[in-house]
Structures are given as C-alpha cells and as structure tokens.
C-alpha positions in Angstrom: 94.2 21.0 -43.0 93.5 23.0 -39.9 90.7 22.2 -37.4 87.7 24.5 -37.5 86.1 25.6 -34.2 82.3 26.1 -34.6 80.1 28.3 -32.4 76.6 26.8 -32.3 74.1 29.4 -31.1 71.7 28.2 -28.4 69.1 30.6 -29.9 68.3 28.4 -32.9 71.0 25.8 -33.2 72.6 27.6 -36.2 76.4 28.0 -36.7 76.8 31.6 -35.6 80.6 31.7 -36.2 83.5 29.5 -37.1 87.2 30.0 -37.0 90.2 27.9 -38.0 92.3 26.7 -35.1 96.0 27.8 -35.1 98.5 25.2 -36.1 101.9 24.7 -34.4 103.8 27.1 -36.5 101.2 29.9 -35.9 101.3 29.3 -32.2 105.1 29.6 -32.2 104.8 33.0 -33.9 102.3 34.1 -31.3 104.6 33.1 -28.4 107.6 34.7 -30.1 105.8 38.0 -30.6 104.7 37.9 -26.9 108.2 37.2 -25.6 109.7 39.9 -27.8 107.1 42.5 -26.7 107.2 41.8 -23.0 110.5 43.5 -21.9 109.5 46.8 -23.6 106.0 46.7 -22.2 107.3 46.1 -18.7 109.8 48.9 -19.1 106.9 51.4 -19.5 105.8 53.4 -16.4 102.8 51.9 -14.7 100.8 55.0 -15.5 101.3 54.4 -19.2 100.3 50.8 -19.1 97.2 51.7 -17.1 96.4 54.4 -19.7 96.4 51.8 -22.5 94.0 49.7 -20.6 91.7 52.6 -20.0 91.7 53.4 -23.7 90.8 49.8 -24.4 87.9 50.1 -21.9 86.7 53.2 -23.8 86.8 51.1 -27.0 84.7 48.4 -25.4 82.1 51.0 -24.3 81.7 52.1 -27.9 81.0 48.5 -29.0 78.5 47.6 -26.4 75.3 47.8 -28.5 76.7 45.2 -30.9 78.2 43.1 -28.1 74.9 42.7 -26.3 73.4 41.2 -29.4 76.4 39.0 -30.0 76.2 37.7 -26.4 72.6 36.7 -26.8 73.4 34.7 -30.0 76.6 33.2 -28.5 75.5 32.1 -25.0 71.8 33.0 -24.7 71.8 35.9 -22.2 68.7 38.1 -22.7 69.5 41.4 -24.3 67.4 43.2 -21.8 70.2 42.8 -19.2 72.6 44.8 -21.3 75.7 42.6 -21.5 78.7 42.9 -19.1 79.9 46.4 -19.6 79.0 47.6 -16.0 81.2 44.9 -14.4 83.9 45.4 -16.9 84.1 49.1 -16.2 84.0 48.6 -12.4 86.8 46.1 -12.4 89.0 47.9 -14.9 88.6 51.2 -13.1 89.4 49.7 -9.7 92.5 48.1 -11.0 93.6 51.3 -12.7 93.1 53.3 -9.4 95.0 50.8 -7.3 97.8 49.4 -9.6 100.5 51.8 -8.6 100.0 51.2 -4.9 99.6 47.4 -5.3 102.8 47.2 -7.3 104.8 49.7 -5.4 108.3 48.9 -4.0 108.4 47.9 -0.3 111.4 49.6 1.4 113.1 48.3 4.5 114.8 51.2 6.3 115.7 49.7 9.7 119.3 48.7 8.9 121.8 51.6 8.6 124.3 51.3 5.8 122.0 49.3 3.6 119.5 50.0 0.9 117.0 47.2 0.9 113.7 46.9 -1.0 111.3 44.4 -2.6 109.9 44.9 -6.1 106.9 43.2 -7.8 108.1 42.2 -11.2 105.9 40.7 -14.0 105.8 37.0 -14.6 106.1 37.3 -18.4 103.6 35.6 -20.7 100.2 35.1 -19.0 97.7 32.9 -20.8 94.1 33.4 -20.0 91.7 30.5 -20.8 88.3 32.1 -20.5 84.8 30.7 -20.1 81.6 31.4 -21.9 79.2 32.2 -19.1 80.6 35.7 -18.3 83.0 35.9 -21.2 84.1 39.5 -20.8 84.2 39.9 -17.0 86.0 36.6 -16.2 88.6 37.4 -18.8 89.0 41.0 -17.6 89.7 39.8 -14.0 93.1 38.7 -15.2 93.8 40.6 -18.4 93.6 44.1 -16.9 95.8 43.6 -13.8 98.2 41.4 -15.7 98.8 44.0 -18.3 99.0 46.8 -15.8 101.7 44.8 -13.9 103.8 44.5 -17.1 102.9 41.0 -18.4 101.8 40.2 -21.9 98.6 38.3 -22.6 97.7 35.3 -24.8 93.9 34.8 -24.6 92.2 31.6 -25.6 88.5 32.0 -25.3 85.8 29.3 -25.1 84.5 28.1 -28.4 81.0 29.1 -27.3 82.1 32.8 -27.2 84.6 33.0 -30.0 83.7 36.5 -30.8 84.5 37.9 -27.4 88.2 37.3 -27.8 88.1 39.2 -31.1 86.2 42.1 -29.5 88.9 42.3 -26.8 91.7 42.2 -29.4 90.0 44.9 -31.4 89.6 47.1 -28.3 93.3 46.8 -27.5 94.2 47.5 -31.1 92.1 50.7 -31.0 93.9 51.6 -27.8 97.2 51.4 -29.7 98.7 48.6 -27.6 102.2 47.7 -28.9 102.3 44.6 -31.1 102.5 41.3 -29.3 101.3 42.6 -25.9 97.8 41.2 -26.3 97.0 38.4 -28.6 93.8 36.4 -29.1 94.2 32.8 -30.3 91.8 30.0 -31.4 93.0 26.5 -30.4 91.7 23.0 -30.1 91.9 21.3 -26.7 94.8 19.3 -28.0 96.5 22.4 -29.2 96.0 24.1 -25.9 97.5 21.2 -24.0 100.5 21.2 -26.3 101.1 24.9 -25.8 100.8 24.5 -22.0 103.2 21.6 -21.9 105.8 23.4 -24.0 107.1 25.4 -21.1 106.8 28.8 -22.8 103.9 30.1 -20.8 104.8 31.7 -17.4 101.3 31.8 -15.8 97.9 30.4 -16.7 94.5 31.5 -15.4 91.7 29.2 -16.1 88.0 29.5 -15.3 85.9 26.4 -16.0 85.1 22.9 -14.9 86.9 20.8 -12.3 87.8 18.3 -15.1 89.2 21.1 -17.2 91.3 22.4 -14.3 92.8 18.9 -13.7 93.6 18.6 -17.5 95.4 22.0 -17.3 97.4 21.0 -14.2 98.4 17.8 -15.9 99.4 19.6 -19.1 101.5 22.1 -17.1 103.2 19.4 -15.1 106.9 19.9 -14.9 106.9 23.4 -16.5 106.8 25.2 -13.2 104.4 27.8 -14.6 102.2 29.3 -11.9 98.5 28.7 -12.1 95.2 30.3 -11.1 92.1 28.1 -11.1 88.4 29.0 -10.6 86.5 25.8 -11.1 83.1 24.4 -9.9 80.8 25.7 -7.3 77.7 24.8 -5.4 77.1 28.1 -3.6 74.7 28.0 -0.6 72.6 30.6 1.1 71.3 30.5 4.7 68.2 32.5 5.6 68.3 33.0 9.4 65.2 33.5 11.6 65.8 37.3 11.7 66.2 37.8 7.9 64.2 40.4 6.0 62.1 37.8 4.3 60.9 39.7 1.2 64.4 41.1 0.6 66.0 37.7 0.9 63.5 36.1 -1.5 63.9 38.8 -4.2 67.7 38.6 -4.1 68.0 34.9 -3.9 65.6 34.2 -6.8 67.7 36.5 -8.9 70.9 34.9 -7.6 69.6 31.5 -8.5 68.2 32.2 -12.0 70.0 35.2 -13.5 71.9 34.1 -16.6 69.8 30.9 -16.6 71.7 29.9 -13.4 75.0 29.8 -15.3 76.9 31.9 -12.8 80.1 30.9 -11.0 78.7 32.2 -7.7 75.0 31.7 -8.4 72.8 30.3 -5.7 72.4 26.6 -6.1 71.0 25.5 -2.6 69.2 27.4 0.1 68.8 26.5 3.8 66.0 28.3 5.6 65.3 28.5 9.3 62.2 26.5 10.1 60.3 29.6 11.4 60.4 31.2 8.0 60.5 28.1 5.8 56.9 27.9 4.6 56.6 31.6 3.8 60.0 31.6 2.1 59.1 28.7 -0.2 55.8 30.2 -1.1 57.4 33.6 -2.0 60.3 32.0 -3.8 58.0 29.8 -5.9 55.7 32.7 -6.7 58.5 35.0 -7.9 60.2 32.2 -9.9 56.9 31.5 -11.7 57.0 35.0 -13.1 60.0 34.4 -15.3 59.5 34.5 -19.1 61.5 31.8 -20.9 62.2 32.6 -24.5 64.4 34.0 -27.3 67.0 36.2 -25.7 66.7 38.7 -28.4 63.1 39.4 -27.3 63.0 42.3 -24.8 60.2 40.5 -22.9 62.4 37.5 -22.2 63.8 37.3 -18.7 65.2 33.8 -18.9 67.1 32.8 -22.0 68.3 29.3 -23.2 71.3 27.6 -21.6 74.4 27.8 -23.6 74.1 24.2 -24.9 71.5 21.6 -25.0 73.7 19.1 -23.1 73.9 21.5 -20.2 70.1 21.7 -20.0 70.0 17.9 -20.2 72.2 17.6 -17.1 69.9 19.9 -15.1 66.9 17.9 -16.3 68.6 14.7 -15.2 69.5 16.1 -11.8 65.9 17.3 -11.3 64.4 14.0 -12.3 66.8 12.0 -10.1 65.8 14.2 -7.1 62.1 13.7 -7.8 62.6 9.9 -8.0 64.1 10.1 -4.6 61.1 12.1 -3.1 61.8 15.7 -4.0 58.8 18.0 -4.8 58.9 20.2 -7.9 57.0 23.4 -7.5 57.1 24.9 -11.0 54.7 23.7 -13.6 56.7 23.4 -16.8 53.5 23.4 -18.9 53.4 27.2 -18.2 56.7 27.5 -19.9 55.9 26.6 -23.5 59.5 27.2 -24.8 60.8 24.4 -22.5 61.4 21.4 -24.8 63.4 18.2 -24.1 66.6 18.1 -26.0 66.9 21.9 -26.4 68.8 24.5 -24.4 65.5 26.1 -23.4 64.8 25.1 -19.8 62.3 26.5 -17.4 63.4 27.4 -13.8 62.7 24.8 -11.1 62.4 25.0 -7.3 62.7 21.7 -5.4 61.8 21.0 -1.8 61.9 17.7 0.2 65.6 17.5 -0.9 68.6 16.1 0.9 72.3 15.7 0.5 71.9 12.2 -1.0 70.6 13.9 -4.2 72.9 15.2 -6.9 71.1 18.5 -7.1 72.3 19.3 -3.6 75.8 18.1 -4.0 77.0 18.3 -7.6 77.2 21.5 -9.6 74.1 22.2 -11.6 75.1 25.5 -13.3 71.5 25.9 -14.5 68.1 27.1 -13.4 67.3 24.8 -10.6 67.6 25.3 -6.8 66.9 23.1 -3.8 65.5 24.4 -0.6 65.9 22.7 2.8 64.6 23.5 6.3 67.1 23.9 9.2 66.7 24.2 12.9 69.5 26.5 13.7 72.9 28.0 12.7 74.8 24.8 13.5 72.7 22.7 11.2 72.9 25.3 8.5 76.7 25.3 8.8 76.9 21.5 8.6 74.9 21.6 5.4 76.8 24.5 3.8 80.1 22.9 4.4 78.9 19.5 3.2 80.2 20.2 -0.3 83.4 19.5 -2.4 83.3 23.2 -3.5 83.8 26.5 -1.8 83.5 29.8 -3.8 80.9 31.9 -2.0 78.2 31.5 0.6 75.6 34.1 1.7 73.9 34.7 5.0 70.6 36.5 5.3 70.3 38.2 8.7 70.1 41.5 10.5 72.8 40.4 12.9 76.3 41.4 11.6 78.1 39.7 14.5 76.3 36.4 13.9 77.1 36.6 10.2 80.8 37.2 11.0 80.9 34.3 13.4 79.1 31.9 11.0 81.2 33.2 8.1 84.5 32.4 10.0 83.4 28.7 10.0 82.2 28.5 6.4 84.6 26.7 4.1 84.5 29.2 1.2 86.4 32.0 -0.5 83.9 34.7 0.0 81.1 35.2 2.6 78.3 37.6 1.8 75.7 39.0 4.2 72.4 40.2 2.6 73.7 39.9 -1.0 74.9 37.2 -3.4 76.1 36.5 -6.9 78.4 39.5 -7.0 82.2 40.2 -7.3 83.7 43.2 -5.6 87.0 44.1 -7.3 88.3 45.5 -4.0 88.1 42.1 -2.4 90.0 39.0 -3.4 88.2 36.4 -5.6 89.3 33.0 -4.6 88.0 29.5 -3.8 88.8 26.5 -1.7 88.5 22.7 -2.1 87.6 21.7 -5.6 86.7 25.2 -6.5 90.4 25.8 -7.2 93.4 27.8 -6.1 95.0 31.2 -6.7 93.3 34.6 -6.4 92.1 37.4 -8.6 91.5 41.1 -8.1 92.3 43.3 -5.1 96.0 43.9 -4.4 96.4 40.2 -3.9 95.4 39.7 -7.6 98.2 41.9 -8.6 100.6 40.0 -6.4 99.6 36.7 -8.0 100.4 38.1 -11.4 103.9 39.2 -10.4 106.8 37.7 -8.5 108.7 39.3 -5.6 112.3 40.3 -6.2 114.7 41.5 -3.4 117.4 44.2 -3.7 120.0 44.1 -1.0 122.6 46.8 -1.3 125.4 47.6 1.1 125.9 51.4 0.6 128.5 51.9 3.5 131.5 49.6 3.8 
C-alpha cells in the first residue's frame, strides 16, 4: 500500500489535495524514461529546446488565474499579489535570450595546425527538489536553463505545493515536450533519499532548510552527482546616515513582510545609523501597522497565513524569547484579530532593543518578524551583518555608490543590493555562502553549473 502525501491548506486546515507517493517500481520507470529521452533531447539545436520552453511559458500564462487561487489555498499568499507569473516570465525570457551565447563553444585559435575548442555538454538527469514558498520561480530557476542546456528534468515538489508540479508538467505537455524530458513525481522523504542514493541522478538542485541540505548531501554521498543548494538565510539591511529615509522604510517593510516573511532573501534584521534610528523605527512601525491579516482569498488581505502552524509557532517562540531578554515589541497584536495561537495566522512584529544573543537576530525566522538595531557607523554595521551563519543577500541604503561598493566588498554574502532588496535579477548569479549553501543559479554561470566542460583537441596538420 503506497504512502499518501497530503496538502493541508493554511487557509482553513482542510486537506486541499492528496496524492499517492511513487513506489520503487514507478520511480525506476521515471528514471528509465528520462535516461532514454535525454540523448535525443540534447541532440536538438538549442533554438528548438528554447522554443519548447517558451511554449511552456505561454501555457503557464494561460493558467494564471487558476494558479493564483491555488497558491492562496496551498501556501497562503494573498490573491491580490497575482501569483508568480511576472518573475517566471522574466527569468524564462532572459534564459531564452542568453542560452545560445552561454552555451556556445569556446575556440582556441592561437596554435597553428590544431583545431581546439571547449563545449558545454549537458549533465544528463537533473533532479529539482523545489520548495513551497515561491514554488514556481524557485523551480523555474533550474528547470528552464537545464532544459535549454540539453538536460532532462525530474521534479519533486514540496508536499505543501503539490499542485505546482502538476501545473508545470501540464505546461510542458501542452508545449509538446518529448516524452520523458520533463517528469513530475511525488515522493516521501525516504523515497527521495533512496532515489538520490541510487546513483542514477546526475545533478540535484535543492532549495530549502539547512537540515534538508545536509540530508541530501548525505544521501548523495559516494554517487559523485553534482549539487546546488540554496538553504537558510538571515538577510540584513543597513540604513546609512545619507539614506532616503521614506524610500528605505517603504521598501524594507515590504522586504520584511511580503509573503508573510517567507522569502529566501526577505529582510530579517535591520541596522540603522543612530542619526536616523528613531525616525526610521517610527516610520517602520507605522507602515507595518497598516497590514491587514486575513484570508488570502479576500482581496483586502495584504498579509496571509504562514504555510503551516508550526512555522508560525517558531516565530512566536523567537519573539517571546527576545522579549524575555529585553526586546521591545511595537505592534499591538490585539489590532490583528485573525492572529490566534496555534494557527498559521500571525500578525507582523517589529522588535527593538534586540541584540545578537537573541535567536531572532541570529537564527532564520522565515516569518513576519524583524529586529532593528542602532549602529554608530559602517564598521559596526559590517560587524553585525557578517555575524551570521548565513549569507544570501544584504542590502545597503545610501546615496553613495562608492560607499556601497566598498562595504559590499566586505559583506559575506552572495548578493549585495543598494537601495533595493528581496529581488532576484536573472542576469546576475544567484548564490550563497556559509550555511546558505553552494552552487549557483541563473546568469551564464547558472548554465555552466548545469553542464560540464568537454575539450576537443585535434591535430589537423601532421
């Protein structure tokens, strides 16, 4: 009897969808179909592979009205924000425009009598283990460039967003993708570990927790599969004395609380120059107080539930621990009637009088809470920003580009922003340091991480 994966909706606690997990025989068929399909897919010209991906994108566009509603039910994002189609389009179209150049042969012409060149060849079967928080865009980051590069895809999506994998599979089916090139599977954790350990997967891309990343590395041990990991984050912002205060407040509030704070590169801690601190806190608290917590299907809702009650419980625990240690909470939860203990519905919270002995300033929250600290200067801000086991992004709010560049050179992170946050530019590499993971997505480097170099060394005169 097969295991059943259940998707519990954060909206009302109901079972929104359930699917049987594949057994070992079914998994073997998936892998066999992928391995059979890959050589023919790789043999197609890049332009044809790109065209299939563009057709799949068009199919996703046609589904968007339904997808927006499904996302609200699956992981709680308010429908007013329109899903993830914009980012999916931007990333797919950028990959489509740049695939040929990123994957082009590199010729060496400096040695008479020889023909020498390097090719980028596909890795083979790429497994994408996708998260629930941005279930389309995080998956697309690997799926589209991997397919364009000649790989085949096996997608295992998070249980919280089961229907996303099915939507993507349908889009590629509509596009006419050859059989076996893209397959969506449902697996238990044990089934996933068994597949990874079997040695039949050539590359794995995982977005999720640090613990999940360690489990995947352990499962892959000895297989020599390549691996891309985007794990935890505790992304900081630094508001310098010369920052445009209102602009910084507006963007940082959104960066902290969009998607109920469940963003890989969301703002989780803010360091503000002492000359702006009081005004910054007042403005930040005022704007945060204007959120409307509620049912994500209600157009008036600007803050939906977290994906699961246990995620909200963790944020509540962090907040209470900080307050026991002297932190000040600025948001009156009584004004957010939907906030109830033991549920995924959690009001946003702003904390001051915080320090780095508190979990809320050190450990990933992944929810609607942010701590704000006063700093004297750039050096103190740098010290605090780097005092973290994570390193995905950091943002600097200033009118001085040179200062931002100099500070950015010393920040231990994969991306440095100036006057923006919580955004992924497909022309720039998406990567992290420390416990945030390894590998890279998007840009030409993303294509390179989904291929291997192969050298051709021909003596043409002898």
